[in-house]
C-alpha angles and dihedrals in degrees: 000000000000091000090052092051092048091049091050091051092046094054101040097107138349119255123243091242110078090207090066097051117116135183125217117226106291124241126211116240097185144322116263119207109196092195089061090048088056099228149034115304108238105162137045116178132174124219116239092248093046094238098114144034125208120214124191122197126187131198116211134198125231090278093055094252115143109247100169135023122197130192131211137179125208122198113220090206103047095024088222125143125212138176120259128202094225144350109290117242091242091055092052091049091047093050090050095064096028093059100032123129092243134043114265087224100046121026093198091057098084147143120261115213121206138164136205138176126231133182114236124190123199089200131030116270116247113265107169137073136044094290091060088055095050098266133108124302112271115186090194091058091059102248122091137169087259090056092053092046092050092049091049091052090050093053115094132183112231123202110211121195116199131196114205133179121188088345092307116123106225098176146352132206120199118206091336138093118272112249108203117221101018093109103018141047133194117223114242120261133308090030116086100205136120127200122196143166138186113287093242093044135287145140118320114250121195120206129189134206091264092057095253114141143183136189106232116235122239099032121101113160108018125163131178099019115201133186122217113248092252093050096238099107141042126210129189143155111257109209113231098172138333095301107014129080140171115228103222137188128196133176114242128208145116123319 
């Protein structure tokens, strides 16, 4: 009983210093098979009372355009999943503050968005021969006009969008639109904390308004992190393979 009381006190609320944040051992709510959901999972939202999760899956065409959106609800008690006709109002509200540019608890604690362009070559550029040195094309020297033309065709300009917080890069998108919230989540007010992971899955990292950070123990391949509305728990999808995940919950507090 004493151990239970101490654990409850420990995980009542997260501290303001990210270095002092701790996760309790996670529990699995249910397994999520993306192939059965018929699309890529792009949203995980938590109901205000903690009784339900909302999952959104999208199906895209060959150009990456969303052609179908599907909605699902998961009960934390029964661990069952069922189809939904639309995104619940509470899920839309939750996603609004969870994926905002600034912390709900500290307006100055915000995400900076920047972009840059880089040249990427699928093959190495020609370096030899007289043409490369400004002279005439010399097939015997190994560099021809055709070589230069082929290398030029292979070169592509990439536009890279970066999200940074306190100088920490929390995500990058290459030649695609930024989707806020897919790899990060603000803690609810009044907590000024941010948790993020790599877009394709990785450890959870928590960051505070002073720029202090910590990689949370016990998490390896998390995607779509999500705080509970009272700030005492974290949920995420733990990637098992390309299409299968475990939906996990852990209490969060001070260590």
